[in-house]
C-alpha positions in Angstrom: 121.1 172.8 35.4 117.5 174.0 35.2 114.0 172.9 35.5 114.1 169.8 33.3 111.6 167.0 34.0 113.0 163.6 35.0 113.1 161.0 32.2 111.1 158.6 34.4 108.6 159.3 37.2 105.9 157.7 39.3 103.3 159.2 41.6 99.9 158.6 43.0 97.2 159.1 40.3 95.3 162.3 40.0 91.7 162.4 38.8 92.8 163.6 35.3 95.0 160.5 35.0 92.2 158.0 35.4 91.0 157.8 31.8 94.5 156.9 30.6 95.0 154.5 33.5 91.7 152.8 32.7 93.1 152.2 29.2 96.3 150.8 30.6 94.3 148.6 33.0 92.3 147.2 30.1 95.5 146.5 28.2 96.9 144.7 31.2 93.9 142.5 31.7 93.8 141.6 28.0 97.5 140.7 28.1 97.0 138.5 31.1 94.0 136.8 29.5 95.9 136.1 26.3 98.8 134.5 28.1 99.0 130.8 28.7 97.1 130.1 31.8 96.0 133.7 32.0 92.3 133.1 32.3 93.0 131.1 35.5 95.0 134.0 36.8 92.2 136.4 36.4 90.4 135.6 39.6 87.5 137.5 41.2 89.7 140.4 42.3 91.1 141.0 38.8 87.6 140.7 37.4 86.5 143.4 39.8 89.2 145.6 38.4 87.6 145.4 35.0 84.5 147.2 36.2 84.5 150.6 34.6 84.3 152.5 37.9 86.9 150.3 39.7 89.8 152.7 39.3 87.8 155.7 40.4 86.6 153.9 43.5 90.1 152.7 44.4 91.5 156.2 43.7 89.1 157.5 46.4 89.6 154.7 48.9 91.7 155.4 52.0 93.1 151.8 52.0 94.2 151.7 48.3 96.7 153.3 46.0 96.4 153.8 42.2 99.7 155.1 40.8 100.9 156.0 37.4 104.3 155.8 35.8 105.6 158.2 33.2 108.4 158.0 30.6 109.4 161.1 28.8 106.3 162.8 29.9 103.9 160.1 28.7 101.8 158.0 31.1 102.9 154.4 30.3 102.5 152.5 33.6 99.9 151.6 36.2 100.2 150.1 39.7 97.3 149.2 42.0 97.6 148.2 45.6 95.5 148.0 48.7 95.9 147.4 52.4 94.1 144.5 54.1 94.1 143.0 57.6 95.9 139.8 58.1 94.6 136.9 60.2 96.6 138.3 63.1 94.9 141.7 62.7 98.0 143.4 61.4 97.7 145.4 58.3 99.5 144.3 55.1 100.0 145.8 51.7 98.9 143.8 48.7 100.1 144.7 45.2 97.1 143.9 42.9 98.6 144.9 39.5 101.7 146.4 38.0 101.7 147.0 34.2 103.9 148.9 31.8 102.9 149.5 28.3 105.0 147.3 25.9 107.8 149.2 24.3 107.9 151.8 27.0 
């Protein structure tokens, strides 16, 4: 027993994670665009994610979550979600993007 780190981990992003998460986001959007029908999948919301300041704004937003996933101590995954009101006025969570670096 001891203080070994878990092999896999996920947590809300910290400010120092954002540059690497921005790289993963760019990879994710490129992968979607390259796939058959991918351009059609990239709607206005996905286009908004490609804005260089998007992750930083989402990270600070009270109604959003930017999270990272680690494997063997390396940041290899990204998840982005937000909360939005439904037509009934209830709040619902929306997963905007989940991406894991190929080969991770």
